[in-house]
C-alpha positions as CSV (number, residue, x, y, z in Angstrom):
1,X,67.3,92.8,109.2
2,X,65.6,89.9,109.6
3,X,62.4,91.2,108.0
4,X,64.7,92.2,105.2
5,X,66.4,88.5,105.0
6,X,62.8,87.1,105.1
7,X,61.6,89.6,102.0
8,X,64.5,88.6,100.1
9,X,63.9,84.7,100.9
10,X,60.3,85.3,99.8
11,X,61.4,86.9,96.4
12,X,63.8,84.0,95.7
13,X,60.8,81.2,97.0
14,X,58.2,83.2,94.5
15,X,60.7,83.3,91.5
16,X,61.9,80.0,91.9
17,X,58.5,78.3,91.8
18,X,56.7,80.8,89.5
19,X,59.6,82.0,87.1
20,X,59.0,84.7,84.9
21,X,59.9,84.4,81.3
22,X,59.9,80.3,81.4
23,X,59.9,78.8,78.1
24,X,61.3,79.0,74.8
25,X,61.4,81.9,72.4
26,X,60.2,81.2,69.2
27,X,61.5,84.0,67.4
28,X,65.1,84.1,69.4
29,X,68.2,84.8,67.2
30,X,70.6,84.3,70.0
31,X,70.6,80.9,72.2
32,X,73.2,79.4,74.5
33,X,72.9,76.2,76.9
34,X,73.9,76.0,80.3
35,X,74.9,73.4,82.6
36,X,76.2,73.4,86.3
37,X,78.0,69.6,86.5
38,X,78.4,70.1,90.1
39,X,74.3,69.8,90.9
40,X,72.9,69.0,87.4
41,X,71.2,72.8,86.8
42,X,70.4,72.9,83.2
43,X,68.8,75.6,81.4
44,X,68.7,77.1,77.8
45,X,68.4,80.6,77.3
46,X,67.0,82.8,74.4
47,X,67.5,86.2,73.3
48,X,65.9,88.3,70.8
49,X,68.5,90.9,70.0
50,X,67.9,93.9,67.6
51,X,70.1,96.7,66.7
52,X,71.8,95.5,69.6
53,X,69.0,95.9,72.1
54,X,67.5,92.8,74.1
55,X,63.9,92.8,73.2
56,X,62.9,89.8,74.9
57,X,64.8,87.5,77.1
58,X,63.4,83.7,78.2
59,X,64.8,80.8,79.5
60,X,64.1,77.0,79.8
61,X,65.4,74.2,81.7
62,X,65.6,72.6,85.2
63,X,67.4,73.4,88.5
64,X,67.4,74.3,91.9
65,X,65.2,77.3,93.2
66,X,68.5,79.6,93.4
67,X,69.2,78.9,89.9
68,X,65.8,79.2,88.4
69,X,65.2,82.5,90.4
70,X,68.4,83.9,89.3
71,X,67.6,83.1,85.6
72,X,63.9,84.6,86.1
73,X,64.9,87.8,87.6
74,X,67.7,88.0,85.2
75,X,65.5,87.7,82.0
76,X,63.5,90.3,83.7
77,X,66.4,92.6,84.0
78,X,67.8,92.4,80.6
79,X,64.7,93.4,78.5
80,X,65.5,96.7,76.8
81,X,69.2,96.6,77.7
82,X,72.0,97.0,75.2
83,X,74.2,94.2,74.9
84,X,77.1,96.3,76.3
85,X,74.7,97.1,79.6
86,X,73.8,93.5,79.7
87,X,77.8,92.7,80.0
88,X,77.9,95.1,82.6
89,X,74.8,93.8,84.4
90,X,76.4,90.5,84.3
91,X,79.9,91.8,85.6
92,X,78.0,93.8,88.3
93,X,76.0,90.6,89.4
94,X,78.9,88.7,89.5
95,X,80.5,90.9,92.0
96,X,77.3,91.0,94.2
97,X,77.4,87.6,94.8
98,X,81.1,87.0,95.2
99,X,82.5,90.5,96.6
100,X,79.1,92.2,97.8
101,X,79.8,95.7,96.0
102,X,76.9,97.3,94.1
103,X,73.8,95.7,95.8
104,X,72.2,98.8,95.6
105,X,72.6,99.3,92.0
106,X,71.1,96.1,91.0
107,X,67.7,96.4,92.2
108,X,65.6,93.1,92.6
109,X,68.5,91.1,91.7
110,X,70.1,92.4,95.1
111,X,68.0,89.3,96.9
112,X,70.7,86.7,95.5
113,X,73.2,88.8,97.4
114,X,73.2,86.0,100.4
115,X,74.3,83.4,98.1
116,X,77.9,84.7,98.7
117,X,77.6,83.2,102.1
118,X,77.3,80.0,100.8
119,X,79.9,79.5,98.2
120,X,78.7,76.4,96.9
121,X,75.6,78.1,96.0
122,X,77.2,81.0,93.9
123,X,77.4,78.6,91.0
124,X,74.0,78.2,91.0
125,X,73.3,81.9,91.1
126,X,75.5,82.6,88.0
127,X,74.7,80.0,85.8
128,X,72.3,81.8,84.2
129,X,74.8,84.8,83.9
130,X,77.4,82.9,82.3
131,X,74.9,81.3,79.9
132,X,74.1,85.1,78.9
133,X,77.5,85.6,78.5
134,X,77.9,82.8,76.1
135,X,74.4,83.4,74.2
136,X,76.0,87.2,73.7
137,X,79.4,86.1,72.4
138,X,77.6,83.5,70.2
139,X,79.5,80.6,71.7
140,X,78.7,77.1,70.8
141,X,79.5,75.0,73.8
142,X,77.6,74.9,76.9
143,X,78.1,77.7,79.3
144,X,79.3,76.2,82.7
145,X,79.3,78.3,85.9
146,X,83.2,76.8,86.8
């Protein structure tokens, strides 16, 4: 179990230090701002959605390693999914970090399951996901992890 935990920690550190899909998306047609008032994490999520399918996802901002890694892993998981699939992924991920079910179904996102042992870090891990929900809903006000 220690080896698996070490691997998970490595993936989180890697995505935290070298986030994938980082930076603005010039032709985004959906955007949302996210802010975690408890720790100051901020991000902007950019989506290009065509015919109900997420063709590209990127993010920009600053936050802790958990927040950045979660946004990085999320953007990788979103590309090619329908909006409905993205919302279902949001629900499954939220369940993973709060309740624990469904880890096997989430692929690389399962590396963040360990945050449920640290309740204050759950907000860091879910900020990008709440921002995704806001972007898909066309929400104008900044999303929070509250």
